[in-house]
C-alpha positions as a Markdown table, in Angstrom:
| # | Residue | x | y | z |
|---|---|---|---|---|
| 1 | Unk | 129.7 | -112.4 | 91.0 |
| 2 | Unk | 126.7 | -114.5 | 92.1 |
| 3 | Unk | 126.1 | -114.6 | 95.8 |
| 4 | Unk | 126.5 | -118.1 | 97.3 |
| 5 | Unk | 124.3 | -118.5 | 100.4 |
| 6 | Unk | 126.0 | -121.7 | 101.5 |
| 7 | Unk | 129.5 | -120.3 | 101.1 |
| 8 | Unk | 128.5 | -117.2 | 103.0 |
| 9 | Unk | 127.0 | -119.2 | 105.9 |
| 10 | Unk | 130.1 | -121.5 | 106.1 |
| 11 | Unk | 132.3 | -118.4 | 106.1 |
| 12 | Unk | 130.2 | -116.7 | 108.8 |
| 13 | Unk | 130.3 | -119.7 | 111.1 |
| 14 | Unk | 134.0 | -120.1 | 110.5 |
| 15 | Unk | 134.6 | -116.5 | 111.5 |
| 16 | Unk | 132.5 | -116.9 | 114.6 |
| 17 | Unk | 134.3 | -120.1 | 115.6 |
| 18 | Unk | 137.8 | -118.6 | 115.0 |
| 19 | Unk | 137.0 | -115.6 | 117.1 |
| 20 | Unk | 134.4 | -116.8 | 119.6 |
| 21 | Unk | 136.2 | -115.6 | 122.8 |
| 22 | Unk | 136.6 | -112.0 | 121.8 |
| 23 | Unk | 133.1 | -112.0 | 120.1 |
| 24 | Unk | 131.6 | -113.1 | 123.4 |
| 25 | Unk | 133.2 | -110.2 | 125.2 |
| 26 | Unk | 132.2 | -107.6 | 122.7 |
| 27 | Unk | 128.7 | -109.0 | 122.2 |
| 28 | Unk | 128.2 | -109.1 | 126.0 |
| 29 | Unk | 129.2 | -105.5 | 126.4 |
| 30 | Unk | 127.3 | -104.0 | 123.4 |
| 31 | Unk | 124.3 | -106.4 | 122.9 |
| 32 | Unk | 123.6 | -108.5 | 126.0 |
| 33 | Unk | 123.8 | -105.8 | 128.7 |
| 34 | Unk | 121.8 | -103.2 | 126.7 |
| 35 | Unk | 119.3 | -105.9 | 125.7 |
| 36 | Unk | 118.7 | -106.9 | 129.3 |
| 37 | Unk | 118.3 | -103.2 | 130.3 |
| 38 | Unk | 115.8 | -102.7 | 127.4 |
| 39 | Unk | 113.7 | -105.7 | 128.3 |
| 40 | Unk | 113.4 | -104.7 | 132.0 |
| 41 | Unk | 112.5 | -101.2 | 131.0 |
| 42 | Unk | 109.9 | -102.4 | 128.5 |
| 43 | Unk | 108.4 | -104.6 | 131.2 |
| 44 | Unk | 106.4 | -101.5 | 132.1 |
| 45 | Unk | 104.5 | -102.0 | 128.8 |
| 46 | Unk | 102.8 | -105.1 | 130.4 |
| 47 | Unk | 100.7 | -102.6 | 132.4 |
| 48 | Unk | 99.1 | -101.4 | 129.2 |
| 49 | Unk | 98.5 | -104.8 | 127.6 |
| 50 | Unk | 94.8 | -104.7 | 128.4 |
| 51 | Unk | 94.2 | -101.3 | 126.8 |
| 52 | Unk | 91.9 | -101.3 | 123.8 |
| 53 | Unk | 91.1 | -97.6 | 123.2 |
| 54 | Unk | 93.3 | -95.9 | 120.6 |
| 55 | Unk | 93.6 | -92.8 | 122.8 |
| 56 | Unk | 94.6 | -94.8 | 125.9 |
| 57 | Unk | 97.2 | -96.8 | 123.9 |
| 58 | Unk | 98.7 | -93.5 | 122.5 |
| 59 | Unk | 98.9 | -91.9 | 125.9 |
| 60 | Unk | 100.5 | -95.0 | 127.3 |
| 61 | Unk | 103.1 | -95.2 | 124.6 |
| 62 | Unk | 103.9 | -91.5 | 125.0 |
| 63 | Unk | 104.4 | -92.1 | 128.7 |
| 64 | Unk | 106.7 | -95.0 | 128.1 |
| 65 | Unk | 108.9 | -93.1 | 125.6 |
| 66 | Unk | 108.9 | -90.0 | 127.8 |
| 67 | Unk | 110.2 | -92.1 | 130.6 |
| 68 | Unk | 112.6 | -94.3 | 128.7 |
| 69 | Unk | 113.4 | -92.4 | 125.6 |
| 70 | Unk | 117.0 | -91.7 | 126.8 |
| 71 | Unk | 117.5 | -95.4 | 127.3 |
| 72 | Unk | 116.3 | -96.3 | 123.8 |
| 73 | Unk | 118.6 | -93.7 | 122.2 |
| 74 | Unk | 121.6 | -94.8 | 124.3 |
| 75 | Unk | 121.0 | -98.5 | 123.5 |
| 76 | Unk | 120.7 | -97.7 | 119.8 |
| 77 | Unk | 124.0 | -95.8 | 119.8 |
| 78 | Unk | 125.8 | -98.5 | 121.8 |
| 79 | Unk | 124.4 | -101.3 | 119.6 |
| 80 | Unk | 125.5 | -99.4 | 116.5 |
| 81 | Unk | 129.1 | -99.0 | 117.8 |
| 82 | Unk | 129.2 | -102.7 | 118.7 |
| 83 | Unk | 127.9 | -103.6 | 115.2 |
| 84 | Unk | 130.8 | -101.7 | 113.6 |
| 85 | Unk | 133.3 | -103.0 | 116.2 |
| 86 | Unk | 132.5 | -106.6 | 115.5 |
| 87 | Unk | 132.7 | -106.1 | 111.8 |
| 88 | Unk | 136.2 | -104.6 | 112.2 |
| 89 | Unk | 137.2 | -107.5 | 114.5 |
| 90 | Unk | 136.0 | -110.1 | 111.9 |
| 91 | Unk | 137.3 | -108.5 | 108.7 |
| 92 | Unk | 139.8 | -105.7 | 109.3 |
| 93 | Unk | 143.1 | -106.9 | 107.7 |
| 94 | Unk | 145.1 | -104.8 | 110.3 |
| 95 | Unk | 143.9 | -107.2 | 113.0 |
| 96 | Unk | 142.7 | -104.7 | 115.5 |
| 97 | Unk | 142.6 | -105.3 | 119.2 |
| 98 | Unk | 139.2 | -105.0 | 121.0 |
| 99 | Unk | 140.0 | -101.4 | 122.0 |
| 100 | Unk | 141.0 | -100.5 | 118.5 |
| 101 | Unk | 137.8 | -102.1 | 117.1 |
| 102 | Unk | 135.7 | -100.1 | 119.6 |
| 103 | Unk | 137.5 | -97.0 | 118.3 |
| 104 | Unk | 136.6 | -97.9 | 114.8 |
| 105 | Unk | 133.0 | -98.3 | 115.9 |
| 106 | Unk | 133.0 | -94.9 | 117.6 |
| 107 | Unk | 134.6 | -93.2 | 114.5 |
| 108 | Unk | 132.1 | -94.9 | 112.2 |
| 109 | Unk | 129.1 | -93.9 | 114.4 |
| 110 | Unk | 128.4 | -90.5 | 112.8 |
| 111 | Unk | 128.8 | -91.8 | 109.2 |
| 112 | Unk | 126.4 | -94.6 | 110.1 |
| 113 | Unk | 123.9 | -92.2 | 111.5 |
| 114 | Unk | 124.3 | -89.9 | 108.4 |
| 115 | Unk | 123.7 | -92.9 | 106.1 |
| 116 | Unk | 120.6 | -93.9 | 108.1 |
| 117 | Unk | 119.3 | -90.3 | 107.9 |
| 118 | Unk | 119.7 | -90.1 | 104.2 |
| 119 | Unk | 118.0 | -93.5 | 103.8 |
| 120 | Unk | 115.0 | -92.6 | 105.9 |
| 121 | Unk | 114.8 | -89.2 | 104.2 |
| 122 | Unk | 114.9 | -90.7 | 100.7 |
| 123 | Unk | 112.4 | -93.5 | 101.5 |
| 124 | Unk | 110.2 | -91.1 | 103.3 |
| 125 | Unk | 109.9 | -88.8 | 100.3 |
| 126 | Unk | 109.1 | -91.7 | 97.9 |
| 127 | Unk | 106.6 | -93.2 | 100.3 |
| 128 | Unk | 104.9 | -89.8 | 100.8 |
| 129 | Unk | 104.6 | -89.3 | 97.1 |
| 130 | Unk | 103.2 | -92.8 | 96.5 |
| 131 | Unk | 100.8 | -92.5 | 99.4 |
| 132 | Unk | 99.7 | -89.1 | 98.4 |
| 133 | Unk | 99.0 | -90.2 | 94.8 |
| 134 | Unk | 97.0 | -93.2 | 96.1 |
| 135 | Unk | 95.0 | -91.0 | 98.5 |
| 136 | Unk | 94.3 | -88.5 | 95.8 |
| 137 | Unk | 92.8 | -91.2 | 93.6 |
| 138 | Unk | 90.2 | -92.0 | 96.1 |
| 139 | Unk | 90.2 | -95.6 | 94.9 |
| 140 | Unk | 90.6 | -98.4 | 97.5 |
| 141 | Unk | 92.1 | -100.7 | 94.9 |
| 142 | Unk | 94.7 | -98.1 | 94.0 |
| 143 | Unk | 95.5 | -97.6 | 97.7 |
| 144 | Unk | 96.0 | -101.3 | 98.2 |
| 145 | Unk | 98.3 | -101.6 | 95.2 |
| 146 | Unk | 100.2 | -98.5 | 96.5 |
| 147 | Unk | 100.7 | -100.2 | 99.9 |
| 148 | Unk | 102.1 | -103.3 | 98.2 |
| 149 | Unk | 104.4 | -101.3 | 96.1 |
| 150 | Unk | 105.6 | -99.3 | 99.1 |
| 151 | Unk | 106.3 | -102.5 | 101.1 |
| 152 | Unk | 108.2 | -104.2 | 98.2 |
| 153 | Unk | 110.2 | -101.0 | 97.6 |
| 154 | Unk | 111.2 | -100.7 | 101.2 |
| 155 | Unk | 112.3 | -104.3 | 101.4 |
| 156 | Unk | 114.3 | -103.9 | 98.2 |
| 157 | Unk | 116.0 | -100.7 | 99.3 |
| 158 | Unk | 116.9 | -102.2 | 102.7 |
| 159 | Unk | 118.5 | -105.2 | 101.0 |
| 160 | Unk | 120.4 | -102.9 | 98.7 |
| 161 | Unk | 121.9 | -100.9 | 101.6 |
| 162 | Unk | 122.4 | -103.9 | 103.9 |
| 163 | Unk | 126.2 | -103.8 | 103.4 |
| 164 | Unk | 126.5 | -100.2 | 104.5 |
| 165 | Unk | 127.9 | -101.2 | 107.9 |
| 166 | Unk | 130.7 | -103.4 | 106.4 |
| 167 | Unk | 131.5 | -100.6 | 104.0 |
| 168 | Unk | 132.0 | -98.3 | 107.0 |
| 169 | Unk | 133.9 | -100.7 | 109.3 |
| 170 | Unk | 135.9 | -102.7 | 106.8 |
| 171 | Unk | 136.5 | -100.3 | 103.8 |
| 172 | Unk | 136.7 | -97.2 | 106.0 |
| 173 | Unk | 134.3 | -95.2 | 103.9 |
| 174 | Unk | 132.8 | -92.3 | 105.9 |
| 175 | Unk | 130.9 | -90.3 | 103.4 |
| 176 | Unk | 127.2 | -91.2 | 103.8 |
| 177 | Unk | 126.4 | -90.9 | 100.1 |
| 178 | Unk | 129.4 | -93.0 | 99.1 |
| 179 | Unk | 128.5 | -95.6 | 101.8 |
| 180 | Unk | 125.1 | -96.1 | 100.4 |
| 181 | Unk | 126.3 | -96.0 | 96.8 |
| 182 | Unk | 129.0 | -98.6 | 97.6 |
| 183 | Unk | 126.5 | -101.0 | 99.2 |
| 184 | Unk | 124.2 | -100.6 | 96.3 |
| 185 | Unk | 127.0 | -101.5 | 93.9 |
| 186 | Unk | 128.1 | -104.5 | 95.9 |
| 187 | Unk | 124.6 | -106.0 | 96.0 |
| 188 | Unk | 124.0 | -105.4 | 92.3 |
| 189 | Unk | 122.6 | -108.6 | 90.7 |
| 190 | Unk | 122.3 | -110.4 | 94.0 |
| 191 | Unk | 119.4 | -108.6 | 95.7 |
| 192 | Unk | 117.0 | -111.5 | 95.5 |
| 193 | Unk | 119.6 | -114.0 | 96.8 |
| 194 | Unk | 120.5 | -111.7 | 99.7 |
| 195 | Unk | 116.8 | -111.2 | 100.5 |
| 196 | Unk | 116.3 | -115.0 | 100.7 |
| 197 | Unk | 119.3 | -115.3 | 102.9 |
| 198 | Unk | 118.2 | -112.6 | 105.3 |
| 199 | Unk | 114.6 | -114.0 | 105.2 |
| 200 | Unk | 115.8 | -117.5 | 106.3 |
| 201 | Unk | 117.8 | -116.0 | 109.1 |
| 202 | Unk | 114.9 | -113.9 | 110.2 |
| 203 | Unk | 112.6 | -116.9 | 110.3 |
| 204 | Unk | 115.1 | -118.9 | 112.3 |
| 205 | Unk | 115.3 | -116.0 | 114.8 |
| 206 | Unk | 111.5 | -115.7 | 115.1 |
| 207 | Unk | 111.2 | -119.4 | 115.8 |
| 208 | Unk | 113.8 | -119.2 | 118.5 |
| 209 | Unk | 112.2 | -116.1 | 120.0 |
| 210 | Unk | 108.8 | -117.8 | 120.0 |
| 211 | Unk | 110.3 | -120.7 | 121.9 |
| 212 | Unk | 111.8 | -118.3 | 124.4 |
| 213 | Unk | 108.5 | -116.6 | 124.7 |
| 214 | Unk | 106.8 | -119.9 | 125.5 |
| 215 | Unk | 109.4 | -120.7 | 128.1 |
| 216 | Unk | 109.0 | -117.3 | 129.7 |
| 217 | Unk | 105.2 | -117.8 | 129.8 |
| 218 | Unk | 105.6 | -121.1 | 131.6 |
| 219 | Unk | 108.0 | -119.4 | 134.1 |
| 220 | Unk | 105.6 | -116.6 | 134.7 |
| 221 | Unk | 103.0 | -119.1 | 135.9 |
| 222 | Unk | 105.6 | -120.9 | 138.0 |
| 223 | Unk | 107.7 | -118.1 | 139.4 |
| 224 | Unk | 105.5 | -115.0 | 139.3 |
| 225 | Unk | 105.7 | -111.9 | 137.1 |
| 226 | Unk | 108.8 | -110.2 | 138.7 |
| 227 | Unk | 111.0 | -113.3 | 138.6 |
| 228 | Unk | 109.8 | -114.1 | 135.1 |
| 229 | Unk | 110.7 | -110.6 | 133.9 |
| 230 | Unk | 114.3 | -111.0 | 135.1 |
| 231 | Unk | 114.5 | -114.5 | 133.4 |
| 232 | Unk | 112.9 | -113.1 | 130.3 |
| 233 | Unk | 115.5 | -110.2 | 130.2 |
| 234 | Unk | 118.4 | -112.6 | 130.6 |
| 235 | Unk | 117.1 | -115.1 | 128.0 |
| 236 | Unk | 116.1 | -112.3 | 125.5 |
| 237 | Unk | 119.5 | -110.7 | 126.1 |
| 238 | Unk | 121.3 | -113.9 | 125.3 |
| 239 | Unk | 119.2 | -114.6 | 122.2 |
| 240 | Unk | 119.5 | -111.1 | 121.0 |
| 241 | Unk | 123.3 | -111.0 | 121.5 |
| 242 | Unk | 123.7 | -114.3 | 119.6 |
| 243 | Unk | 121.4 | -113.1 | 116.8 |
| 244 | Unk | 123.3 | -109.9 | 116.4 |
| 245 | Unk | 126.6 | -111.8 | 116.3 |
| 246 | Unk | 125.5 | -114.2 | 113.7 |
| 247 | Unk | 123.9 | -111.6 | 111.5 |
| 248 | Unk | 127.0 | -109.4 | 111.7 |
| 249 | Unk | 129.2 | -112.4 | 110.8 |
| 250 | Unk | 126.8 | -113.0 | 107.9 |
| 251 | Unk | 127.2 | -109.4 | 106.7 |
| 252 | Unk | 131.0 | -109.7 | 107.0 |
| 253 | Unk | 130.9 | -112.9 | 104.9 |
| 254 | Unk | 128.5 | -111.4 | 102.3 |
| 255 | Unk | 130.8 | -108.4 | 102.0 |
| 256 | Unk | 133.9 | -110.6 | 101.7 |
| 257 | Unk | 132.3 | -112.6 | 98.9 |
| 258 | Unk | 130.8 | -109.7 | 96.9 |
| 259 | Unk | 133.8 | -107.4 | 97.3 |
| 260 | Unk | 136.2 | -110.1 | 96.3 |
| 261 | Unk | 137.9 | -109.9 | 99.7 |
| 262 | Unk | 139.4 | -113.4 | 99.7 |
| 263 | Unk | 138.4 | -116.7 | 101.3 |
| 264 | Unk | 140.8 | -116.9 | 104.3 |
| 265 | Unk | 139.1 | -116.8 | 107.7 |
| 266 | Unk | 141.8 | -115.7 | 110.2 |
| 267 | Unk | 141.3 | -115.5 | 113.9 |
| 268 | Unk | 141.4 | -112.1 | 115.4 |
| 269 | Unk | 144.3 | -113.1 | 117.6 |
| 270 | Unk | 146.7 | -115.8 | 116.5 |
């Protein structure tokens, strides 16, 4: 089956429209609130914006992660649970309640972490081999080619495993190896189309984020840094929550299409 970007987008927007109330609740809990907390915490990074020395920047980053590392880890876990919960709400044929969807997210958390660990481990080994071979050659041209190959390889692999979350939340596959293998199989023959689809979505998100950044910059001049930080946190939280929701719906639609899951777009509660 060839992936149809237009059909996937229509399906994704239809799912969002049919379930917008419950999606707003879940996105608010799992994406908006953590996003606001992260933005306020990362506001401390503004203190180091003028640093130019590598050692100073490294020390500053260590200080930030030492202070806020627990928050970064917590937000990552909460976001991952929300990711899986939204997928379950959009596509689970058993029509789960919000509480049941959250439970699906919690149950799928360890398999998701396991899949991510295997992915990072596998990519890390391949990248290390390629980088080591390029470094051993001592040729700058070979090193440049190796960097390009590594970049393309990483993008390709990320596209191939992009349906791992739907496999966990919708198909209830919990073995990390089977999760990655299933996603790889679903995307077979459609990697380039999926890449273009994700790229277009990423460009749209970057444009919106740029506009938000300009607005925040103007507000900083008008309101002062502290007030602008709060406004930036709220706006970034809203944009981030909306982006997560849209992308999750896109993944649900792509999974529906490539797995032959049917074309109906039911509301979570009817």
